[in-house]
MDAnalysis code that builds the backbone (N, CA, C; Angstrom):
import MDAnalysis as mda
import numpy as np

u = mda.Universe.empty(330, n_residues=110, atom_resindex=np.repeat(np.arange(110), 3), trajectory=True)
u.add_TopologyAttr("name", ["N", "CA", "C"] * 110)
u.add_TopologyAttr("resid", np.arange(1, 111))
u.add_TopologyAttr("resname", ["UNK", "UNK", "UNK", "UNK", "UNK", "UNK", "UNK", "UNK", "UNK", "UNK", "UNK", "UNK", "UNK", "UNK", "UNK", "UNK", "UNK", "UNK", "UNK", "UNK", "UNK", "UNK", "UNK", "UNK", "UNK", "UNK", "UNK", "UNK", "UNK", "UNK", "UNK", "UNK", "UNK", "UNK", "UNK", "UNK", "UNK", "UNK", "UNK", "UNK", "UNK", "UNK", "UNK", "UNK", "UNK", "UNK", "UNK", "UNK", "UNK", "UNK", "UNK", "UNK", "UNK", "UNK", "UNK", "UNK", "UNK", "UNK", "UNK", "UNK", "UNK", "UNK", "UNK", "UNK", "UNK", "UNK", "UNK", "UNK", "UNK", "UNK", "UNK", "UNK", "UNK", "UNK", "UNK", "UNK", "UNK", "UNK", "UNK", "UNK", "UNK", "UNK", "UNK", "UNK", "UNK", "UNK", "UNK", "UNK", "UNK", "UNK", "UNK", "UNK", "UNK", "UNK", "UNK", "UNK", "UNK", "UNK", "UNK", "UNK", "UNK", "UNK", "UNK", "UNK", "UNK", "UNK", "UNK", "UNK", "UNK", "UNK"])
u.atoms.positions = np.array([
    [26.909, -93.365, -77.096],
    [26.238, -92.368, -76.694],
    [25.899, -92.032, -75.281],
    [26.319, -90.674, -74.795],
    [26.080, -90.421, -73.536],
    [24.632, -89.455, -73.341],
    [23.877, -89.841, -72.569],
    [22.592, -89.537, -72.468],
    [22.406, -88.227, -71.497],
    [21.620, -87.445, -71.885],
    [21.267, -86.189, -70.777],
    [20.572, -86.575, -69.580],
    [20.327, -85.541, -68.955],
    [19.670, -85.919, -67.506],
    [18.284, -85.933, -67.551],
    [17.627, -85.859, -68.627],
    [16.294, -86.260, -69.015],
    [16.230, -87.161, -70.055],
    [15.718, -88.552, -69.751],
    [15.744, -89.746, -70.628],
    [14.878, -89.001, -71.978],
    [13.695, -88.667, -71.757],
    [12.996, -88.343, -72.978],
    [13.681, -87.242, -73.727],
    [14.260, -86.407, -73.579],
    [14.996, -85.453, -74.259],
    [16.001, -86.149, -74.958],
    [16.660, -86.777, -74.295],
    [18.048, -87.522, -75.028],
    [17.445, -88.583, -75.859],
    [16.329, -89.234, -75.699],
    [15.943, -90.142, -76.940],
    [15.601, -89.275, -78.070],
    [14.790, -88.272, -77.885],
    [14.206, -87.544, -78.976],
    [15.434, -87.024, -79.852],
    [16.480, -86.359, -79.031],
    [17.467, -85.811, -79.629],
    [18.296, -86.874, -80.542],
    [18.513, -88.192, -79.742],
    [19.402, -89.012, -80.576],
    [18.410, -89.737, -81.890],
    [17.204, -89.761, -81.632],
    [16.158, -90.195, -82.905],
    [16.393, -89.241, -84.109],
    [16.272, -87.749, -83.710],
    [16.311, -86.839, -84.545],
    [17.854, -86.718, -85.203],
    [18.736, -87.049, -84.480],
    [20.071, -87.188, -85.080],
    [20.060, -88.166, -86.201],
    [20.000, -89.305, -85.764],
    [19.754, -90.484, -86.830],
    [18.888, -90.262, -87.844],
    [17.986, -89.559, -87.863],
    [16.925, -89.182, -88.852],
    [17.758, -87.989, -89.820],
    [18.325, -87.108, -89.339],
    [19.162, -86.206, -89.955],
    [20.524, -86.808, -90.578],
    [21.127, -87.887, -90.039],
    [22.292, -88.532, -90.510],
    [21.796, -89.383, -91.800],
    [20.346, -89.658, -91.955],
    [19.918, -90.282, -92.998],
    [19.754, -89.317, -94.450],
    [19.482, -88.130, -94.240],
    [19.373, -87.077, -95.085],
    [20.619, -86.149, -95.532],
    [21.512, -86.295, -94.445],
    [22.676, -85.395, -94.760],
    [23.972, -86.104, -94.019],
    [24.688, -86.484, -95.018],
    [26.056, -87.160, -94.663],
    [27.058, -86.660, -94.093],
    [26.964, -85.319, -93.882],
    [27.785, -84.321, -93.065],
    [27.348, -84.257, -91.524],
    [26.318, -85.020, -91.142],
    [25.878, -85.134, -89.810],
    [26.482, -86.115, -89.095],
    [27.082, -86.101, -87.987],
    [27.567, -87.396, -87.416],
    [27.665, -87.049, -85.674],
    [27.729, -88.078, -85.027],
    [28.052, -87.868, -83.606],
    [29.098, -87.594, -83.288],
    [29.315, -86.767, -82.204],
    [30.790, -86.497, -81.821],
    [30.401, -86.219, -79.940],
    [31.552, -85.533, -79.574],
    [31.659, -85.461, -78.228],
    [31.579, -84.004, -77.894],
    [31.158, -83.191, -76.935],
    [31.331, -81.884, -76.396],
    [31.144, -81.828, -74.557],
    [32.091, -81.252, -74.222],
    [32.000, -81.093, -72.875],
    [31.864, -82.247, -72.000],
    [32.517, -83.596, -72.679],
    [32.145, -84.798, -71.969],
    [31.217, -85.761, -72.221],
    [30.470, -85.202, -73.061],
    [29.083, -85.779, -73.347],
    [28.947, -85.675, -75.031],
    [27.696, -86.654, -75.484],
    [27.508, -86.609, -76.881],
    [26.831, -85.525, -77.414],
    [26.973, -85.365, -78.592],
    [26.715, -84.283, -79.383],
    [26.738, -84.460, -80.984],
    [25.927, -83.610, -81.653],
    [25.853, -83.775, -83.042],
    [26.918, -82.687, -83.679],
    [27.394, -83.251, -84.780],
    [28.447, -82.200, -85.512],
    [28.078, -82.230, -87.051],
    [28.364, -81.372, -87.647],
    [28.180, -81.089, -88.818],
    [29.258, -80.875, -89.438],
    [29.894, -81.547, -90.598],
    [31.340, -81.389, -91.123],
    [32.381, -80.970, -90.235],
    [32.287, -81.769, -88.975],
    [33.361, -81.464, -87.944],
    [33.064, -80.572, -86.937],
    [31.808, -79.348, -87.351],
    [31.542, -78.331, -86.445],
    [30.546, -78.658, -85.396],
    [30.485, -78.191, -84.260],
    [29.525, -78.389, -83.169],
    [27.831, -77.911, -83.809],
    [27.044, -78.652, -83.622],
    [25.804, -78.193, -83.970],
    [24.802, -78.285, -82.517],
    [24.720, -79.385, -82.061],
    [23.640, -79.476, -81.039],
    [24.064, -80.688, -79.897],
    [23.206, -80.673, -78.898],
    [23.547, -81.672, -78.038],
    [22.032, -81.569, -77.094],
    [21.860, -82.866, -76.393],
    [20.534, -82.717, -75.099],
    [21.215, -82.027, -74.389],
    [20.406, -81.366, -73.617],
    [20.777, -80.523, -72.181],
    [21.172, -81.622, -71.244],
    [22.314, -81.494, -70.705],
    [22.853, -82.289, -69.575],
    [22.252, -82.230, -68.042],
    [21.541, -81.024, -68.159],
    [21.249, -80.693, -66.628],
    [19.794, -80.947, -66.280],
    [18.982, -81.497, -67.458],
    [17.552, -81.196, -67.143],
    [17.020, -81.388, -68.719],
    [15.773, -81.324, -68.879],
    [15.230, -81.476, -70.269],
    [15.554, -80.354, -71.356],
    [15.609, -80.548, -72.535],
    [15.859, -79.776, -73.493],
    [16.876, -80.249, -74.659],
    [16.844, -79.373, -75.706],
    [17.777, -79.313, -76.734],
    [18.611, -77.980, -76.693],
    [19.950, -78.252, -76.924],
    [20.886, -77.001, -77.114],
    [21.282, -77.055, -78.426],
    [21.148, -75.894, -79.248],
    [21.594, -75.980, -80.546],
    [22.194, -74.537, -80.805],
    [23.027, -75.008, -81.741],
    [23.724, -73.573, -82.082],
    [23.086, -72.771, -83.475],
    [22.857, -71.522, -83.355],
    [22.233, -71.003, -84.257],
    [22.798, -69.191, -84.379],
    [22.288, -68.459, -85.200],
    [22.989, -67.119, -85.240],
    [22.672, -66.501, -83.838],
    [23.428, -65.493, -83.705],
    [23.457, -64.861, -82.259],
    [21.814, -64.130, -82.312],
    [21.525, -63.673, -83.625],
    [20.234, -62.727, -83.578],
    [19.063, -63.629, -83.435],
    [19.251, -64.985, -83.828],
    [18.106, -65.927, -83.814],
    [18.149, -66.383, -82.399],
    [19.296, -66.818, -81.752],
    [19.259, -67.085, -80.413],
    [18.469, -65.915, -79.655],
    [18.708, -64.662, -79.857],
    [18.205, -63.426, -78.872],
    [16.776, -63.651, -79.169],
    [16.377, -63.877, -80.453],
    [14.750, -63.699, -80.681],
    [14.028, -64.932, -80.112],
    [14.692, -66.081, -80.070],
    [14.083, -66.966, -79.315],
    [14.038, -66.809, -77.838],
    [14.993, -66.150, -77.266],
    [14.949, -66.036, -75.705],
    [13.888, -64.796, -75.481],
    [13.976, -63.878, -76.375],
    [12.825, -62.817, -76.168],
    [11.524, -63.295, -76.264],
    [11.389, -64.191, -77.120],
    [9.671, -64.590, -77.290],
    [9.546, -65.460, -76.353],
    [10.580, -66.302, -75.279],
    [9.994, -67.256, -74.509],
    [10.190, -68.432, -75.010],
    [10.568, -68.704, -76.222],
    [10.701, -70.010, -76.924],
    [12.244, -70.704, -76.456],
    [12.959, -69.984, -75.816],
    [14.381, -70.442, -75.733],
    [14.962, -69.836, -74.339],
    [15.815, -70.524, -73.838],
    [16.493, -69.602, -72.758],
    [18.195, -69.598, -72.907],
    [18.792, -68.962, -72.235],
    [20.156, -68.730, -72.631],
    [21.047, -69.810, -72.282],
    [22.072, -70.340, -72.931],
    [22.795, -71.513, -72.579],
    [24.048, -71.048, -71.708],
    [24.055, -71.421, -70.696],
    [24.910, -70.716, -70.043],
    [25.897, -71.708, -68.836],
    [26.533, -72.648, -69.489],
    [27.276, -73.612, -68.791],
    [28.492, -73.054, -67.739],
    [28.322, -73.180, -66.657],
    [29.313, -72.710, -65.408],
    [29.135, -71.023, -65.666],
    [27.915, -70.755, -65.832],
    [27.803, -69.149, -65.884],
    [28.097, -68.247, -66.937],
    [28.700, -68.746, -67.816],
    [29.341, -67.889, -69.157],
    [28.124, -68.467, -70.195],
    [27.465, -67.273, -70.593],
    [26.399, -67.251, -71.660],
    [27.269, -67.647, -73.009],
    [26.512, -68.142, -73.955],
    [27.327, -68.337, -75.023],
    [26.221, -67.907, -76.015],
    [26.582, -67.019, -76.854],
    [25.380, -65.912, -77.529],
    [24.941, -66.727, -78.752],
    [25.777, -67.720, -79.393],
    [25.097, -68.422, -80.473],
    [24.792, -69.856, -80.015],
    [24.198, -70.043, -78.867],
    [23.529, -71.295, -78.399],
    [22.290, -70.937, -77.610],
    [21.348, -71.978, -77.616],
    [20.363, -71.279, -76.998],
    [19.463, -72.950, -76.675],
    [18.920, -73.169, -75.460],
    [18.325, -74.059, -74.700],
    [16.978, -74.036, -74.889],
    [16.204, -74.989, -75.600],
    [14.965, -75.215, -75.799],
    [14.466, -76.146, -74.983],
    [13.808, -75.999, -73.859],
    [13.487, -76.833, -72.925],
    [12.276, -77.922, -73.308],
    [11.157, -77.271, -74.114],
    [9.942, -77.591, -74.310],
    [10.015, -78.861, -75.458],
    [9.727, -80.185, -74.760],
    [9.683, -81.405, -76.103],
    [8.793, -81.229, -77.130],
    [9.220, -81.040, -78.331],
    [8.471, -80.571, -79.442],
    [9.504, -81.471, -80.502],
    [9.058, -82.451, -80.944],
    [9.750, -82.987, -82.153],
    [9.850, -82.390, -83.237],
    [8.728, -81.726, -83.761],
    [8.622, -80.749, -84.921],
    [9.556, -79.594, -84.732],
    [9.513, -78.872, -83.630],
    [10.138, -77.787, -83.408],
    [11.604, -78.098, -83.383],
    [12.024, -79.058, -82.578],
    [13.470, -79.530, -82.605],
    [13.843, -79.733, -83.710],
    [13.225, -80.675, -84.630],
    [14.026, -80.901, -85.979],
    [14.183, -79.525, -86.842],
    [13.090, -78.541, -86.852],
    [13.147, -77.274, -87.328],
    [14.563, -76.556, -86.833],
    [14.755, -76.604, -85.880],
    [15.768, -75.791, -85.157],
    [17.143, -76.509, -85.546],
    [17.158, -77.831, -85.626],
    [18.258, -78.663, -85.918],
    [18.610, -78.328, -87.441],
    [17.614, -78.319, -88.251],
    [18.028, -77.788, -89.822],
    [18.293, -76.504, -89.982],
    [17.838, -75.390, -89.129],
    [18.406, -74.102, -89.175],
    [19.744, -74.215, -88.601],
    [20.329, -74.826, -87.661],
    [21.444, -74.855, -86.986],
    [22.434, -75.462, -88.104],
    [22.154, -76.643, -88.825],
    [22.987, -77.146, -89.908],
    [23.394, -76.043, -90.937],
    [22.191, -75.389, -91.418],
    [22.534, -74.266, -92.583],
    [23.424, -73.186, -91.918],
    [23.312, -72.994, -90.676],
    [23.965, -71.949, -89.972],
    [25.578, -72.523, -89.650],
    [25.673, -73.796, -89.187],
    [26.881, -74.105, -88.977],
    [27.801, -74.640, -89.875],
    [27.301, -75.238, -91.069],
    [27.945, -75.570, -92.363],
    [27.006, -75.408, -93.628],
    [27.057, -74.256, -93.864],
    [26.274, -73.730, -95.077],
    [27.011, -74.705, -96.179],
])
């Protein structure tokens, strides 16, 4: 497991991934952009933010826009390119992250 730039975010992410693996056998650890991530049925789902605190999760573009507009999320833009179906949620919130990961699973691998 490759950790993020923020140990608390990384620890929470991997704890939640372990929890989700216990309830959905399609969820597993993988790699993305040289770091650890969560995958569902082989598709990318989420990862800890590698530049600071937070969770990066794949959701429908409209949901991502809503999270950004409400201030609950920020655009995910590695190297300056914004990914419209990915959102960065910096606030450490176990319940919120779990909810977003479950939403992401439903989106990525219905």
